[in-house]
TORKEFI-632323 format. One record per residue (C-alpha): residue number from 1; residue in one letter; x, y, z. Coordinates in nm, 3 decimals. Example, Ala and Ser with C-alpha at 12.3 -4.5 7.8 and 13.67 -1.06 7.14 Angstrom:
2
LUMBA | 1 | a | 1.230 | -0.450 | 0.780 .
LUMBA | 2 | s | 1.367 | -0.106 | 0.714 .
This chain:
89
LUMBA | 1 | m | -2.289 | -2.558 | 8.750 .
LUMBA | 2 | i | -1.994 | -2.595 | 8.517 .
LUMBA | 3 | t | -1.919 | -2.963 | 8.455 .
LUMBA | 4 | s | -1.670 | -2.931 | 8.170 .
LUMBA | 5 | f | -1.399 | -2.690 | 8.063 .
LUMBA | 6 | m | -1.592 | -2.639 | 7.740 .
LUMBA | 7 | d | -1.888 | -2.507 | 7.943 .
LUMBA | 8 | r | -1.677 | -2.224 | 8.085 .
LUMBA | 9 | v | -1.722 | -1.868 | 7.965 .
LUMBA | 10 | g | -1.371 | -1.731 | 7.962 .
LUMBA | 11 | t | -1.282 | -1.386 | 8.090 .
LUMBA | 12 | h | -0.902 | -1.399 | 8.081 .
LUMBA | 13 | q | -0.724 | -1.184 | 7.822 .
LUMBA | 14 | f | -0.396 | -1.332 | 7.700 .
LUMBA | 15 | r | -0.122 | -1.106 | 7.564 .
LUMBA | 16 | m | 0.002 | -1.142 | 7.210 .
LUMBA | 17 | p | 0.284 | -1.398 | 7.219 .
LUMBA | 18 | s | 0.647 | -1.301 | 7.187 .
LUMBA | 19 | p | 0.953 | -1.522 | 7.141 .
LUMBA | 20 | v | 1.011 | -1.501 | 7.517 .
LUMBA | 21 | w | 0.652 | -1.505 | 7.645 .
LUMBA | 22 | g | 0.435 | -1.731 | 7.429 .
LUMBA | 23 | y | 0.096 | -1.878 | 7.506 .
LUMBA | 24 | l | 0.241 | -2.170 | 7.703 .
LUMBA | 25 | p | 0.382 | -1.971 | 7.997 .
LUMBA | 26 | q | 0.075 | -1.748 | 7.999 .
LUMBA | 27 | l | -0.160 | -2.047 | 8.008 .
LUMBA | 28 | n | 0.048 | -2.222 | 8.275 .
LUMBA | 29 | e | 0.031 | -1.905 | 8.485 .
LUMBA | 30 | w | -0.348 | -1.884 | 8.433 .
LUMBA | 31 | g | -0.403 | -2.253 | 8.513 .
LUMBA | 32 | k | -0.161 | -2.265 | 8.806 .
LUMBA | 33 | t | -0.199 | -2.609 | 8.968 .
LUMBA | 34 | s | -0.521 | -2.695 | 8.779 .
LUMBA | 35 | l | -0.343 | -2.741 | 8.445 .
LUMBA | 36 | v | -0.104 | -3.022 | 8.357 .
LUMBA | 37 | w | 0.025 | -3.153 | 8.027 .
LUMBA | 38 | e | 0.034 | -3.502 | 7.877 .
LUMBA | 39 | v | 0.311 | -3.520 | 7.617 .
LUMBA | 40 | q | 0.418 | -3.826 | 7.426 .
LUMBA | 41 | r | 0.619 | -3.910 | 7.121 .
LUMBA | 42 | v | 0.380 | -4.031 | 6.853 .
LUMBA | 43 | a | 0.585 | -4.061 | 6.533 .
LUMBA | 44 | g | 0.905 | -3.982 | 6.353 .
LUMBA | 45 | k | 1.251 | -4.123 | 6.331 .
LUMBA | 46 | d | 1.507 | -4.070 | 6.607 .
LUMBA | 47 | h | 1.643 | -3.754 | 6.445 .
LUMBA | 48 | i | 1.299 | -3.607 | 6.356 .
LUMBA | 49 | p | 1.053 | -3.702 | 6.631 .
LUMBA | 50 | v | 0.691 | -3.584 | 6.646 .
LUMBA | 51 | f | 0.532 | -3.516 | 6.984 .
LUMBA | 52 | k | 0.167 | -3.479 | 7.081 .
LUMBA | 53 | a | 0.062 | -3.254 | 7.371 .
LUMBA | 54 | v | -0.279 | -3.264 | 7.539 .
LUMBA | 55 | p | -0.377 | -3.022 | 7.818 .
LUMBA | 56 | v | -0.550 | -3.166 | 8.124 .
LUMBA | 57 | y | -0.750 | -2.910 | 8.321 .
LUMBA | 58 | e | -0.880 | -3.012 | 8.665 .
LUMBA | 59 | g | -0.851 | -3.377 | 8.563 .
LUMBA | 60 | e | -1.038 | -3.331 | 8.233 .
LUMBA | 61 | r | -0.831 | -3.441 | 7.933 .
LUMBA | 62 | l | -0.892 | -3.179 | 7.663 .
LUMBA | 63 | e | -0.821 | -3.376 | 7.346 .
LUMBA | 64 | v | -0.990 | -3.102 | 7.141 .
LUMBA | 65 | f | -0.681 | -2.885 | 7.204 .
LUMBA | 66 | a | -0.427 | -3.159 | 7.124 .
LUMBA | 67 | a | -0.139 | -3.047 | 6.903 .
LUMBA | 68 | l | 0.168 | -3.190 | 6.736 .
LUMBA | 69 | g | 0.520 | -3.047 | 6.731 .
LUMBA | 70 | e | 0.879 | -3.130 | 6.648 .
LUMBA | 71 | s | 0.966 | -3.097 | 7.019 .
LUMBA | 72 | k | 0.774 | -3.136 | 7.343 .
LUMBA | 73 | k | 0.784 | -2.760 | 7.394 .
LUMBA | 74 | a | 0.659 | -2.687 | 7.040 .
LUMBA | 75 | a | 0.369 | -2.929 | 7.080 .
LUMBA | 76 | k | 0.272 | -2.775 | 7.415 .
LUMBA | 77 | e | 0.300 | -2.420 | 7.278 .
LUMBA | 78 | r | 0.065 | -2.502 | 6.989 .
LUMBA | 79 | a | -0.185 | -2.674 | 7.221 .
LUMBA | 80 | a | -0.161 | -2.378 | 7.461 .
LUMBA | 81 | e | -0.238 | -2.138 | 7.176 .
LUMBA | 82 | l | -0.548 | -2.336 | 7.080 .
LUMBA | 83 | m | -0.667 | -2.345 | 7.440 .
LUMBA | 84 | a | -0.587 | -1.979 | 7.512 .
LUMBA | 85 | l | -0.776 | -1.860 | 7.204 .
LUMBA | 86 | s | -1.076 | -2.087 | 7.266 .
LUMBA | 87 | g | -1.265 | -1.835 | 7.478 .
LUMBA | 88 | h | -1.297 | -2.078 | 7.769 .
LUMBA | 89 | c | -1.008 | -1.956 | 7.989 .
C-alpha cells in the first residue's frame, strides 16, 4: 500500500519543456484533480517579490519540491520541474 507520494514508483514520461509547454502544464495534466498548489509571497520588495510554491498531491503537502520564483508562475514551474523529474509521477 502506498501511503506517501514519495513511496510511488513513477511510470509517467514527461516531454522536454518548451516555452509554451513547460513542466507545470504537463504536471497539472498528469495530476488532474489530485494536484493543487500552495503559493505565497515570502520575501522581496513590492517591485521585486519572491514567491514560494509547494505542490499538494492528494492532500499531502510536498515541501521537498518547494521552489522560489520571481512570480507565482515561475515558482510553480520550478516546483513542477522538481516533482516531474523526481521519478515518483
